C-alpha positions in Angstrom: -39.9 146.2 -44.4 -38.5 143.3 -42.1 -41.1 142.0 -39.7 -39.0 142.4 -36.3 -41.8 143.6 -33.5 -45.1 141.8 -33.0 -48.3 142.8 -31.5 -50.3 140.1 -30.9 -54.3 140.7 -30.5 -56.4 138.6 -28.3 -60.6 139.2 -29.1 -63.6 137.7 -27.5 -65.3 136.5 -30.9 -64.8 136.0 -34.1 -66.5 139.3 -35.5 -64.4 141.4 -32.9 -61.5 139.6 -34.6 -62.7 140.1 -38.2 -63.5 143.5 -37.6 -60.1 144.3 -36.5 -58.4 142.8 -39.6 -60.7 145.1 -41.8 -59.5 148.2 -39.7 -55.8 147.0 -40.4 -56.7 146.5 -44.0 -57.8 149.9 -44.3 -54.2 151.7 -42.8 -52.6 153.4 -45.0 -49.4 151.1 -45.0 -50.9 147.5 -44.5 -49.1 145.9 -41.9 -48.3 142.3 -42.7 -50.9 140.1 -39.8 -51.6 136.3 -39.4 -54.4 134.4 -37.8 -53.1 132.1 -35.4 -56.5 130.9 -34.2 -60.4 131.3 -33.5 -58.9 134.1 -31.3 -55.5 135.4 -31.3 -54.1 137.6 -33.9 -50.3 138.2 -34.7 -49.2 141.7 -36.6 -45.8 141.8 -37.3 -43.8 145.3 -38.5 -40.4 147.6 -38.4 -39.6 147.9 -34.4 -39.1 151.5 -35.5 -42.6 152.2 -37.1 -44.1 153.9 -34.1 -47.0 155.0 -35.7 -48.0 151.7 -37.5 -47.6 150.5 -33.8 -49.9 152.6 -32.3 -52.2 152.6 -35.1 -52.4 148.2 -34.5 -52.4 148.5 -31.2 -55.7 151.6 -31.5 -57.7 149.1 -34.0 -57.4 145.7 -31.8 -58.8 148.0 -28.9 -61.6 149.4 -31.1 -62.7 146.0 -32.4 -62.8 145.1 -29.0 -60.0 143.4 -28.5 -56.9 142.9 -25.8 -53.5 144.0 -26.9 -51.8 140.8 -25.3 -48.6 140.9 -26.7 -46.3 144.4 -27.9 -42.8 142.8 -28.0 -39.8 142.0 -30.4 -40.8 139.3 -32.4 -40.4 135.7 -30.7 -40.4 137.7 -27.3 -44.0 136.6 -25.9 -43.7 133.2 -27.2 -40.5 132.5 -25.2 -42.0 134.2 -22.2 -45.3 132.0 -22.5 -43.6 129.2 -22.8 -41.5 129.6 -19.5 -44.5 130.4 -17.6 -45.7 127.4 -18.8 -42.5 125.7 -17.9 -42.7 127.5 -14.5 -46.2 126.1 -13.5 -45.4 122.6 -14.6 -42.4 122.5 -11.8 -44.5 123.7 -9.1 -47.6 121.3 -10.1 -44.6 118.6 -10.0 -43.5 120.1 -7.1 -46.4 119.8 -5.4 -47.7 116.7 -6.4 -44.4 115.0 -5.2 -44.7 116.8 -1.9 -48.6 114.9 -1.6 -46.7 111.8 -2.5 -44.1 111.9 0.2 -46.9 112.5 2.7 -48.4 109.3 2.0 -45.9 107.7 2.6 
């Protein structure tokens, strides 16, 4: 099954993420998942498998998590990088404006 869609989950603690992983393992077709860090989980599935996508999102919510991303594979990272770049540019603009006022 080619993984071309991702669902990202954010959890408040490690126990909540562990319970979500246990819930994923109980699904009929266990999707491919990856623990990104202590509180973030990435689940990769097929775009056409709407039923499993809904189940994965429900498992995350039941485990007291937040569905942070539900998009094509790689799009979440691209959006996050774009937002980070935009914030950095705004910060640099403020710094330049502040230094110009001093002179």
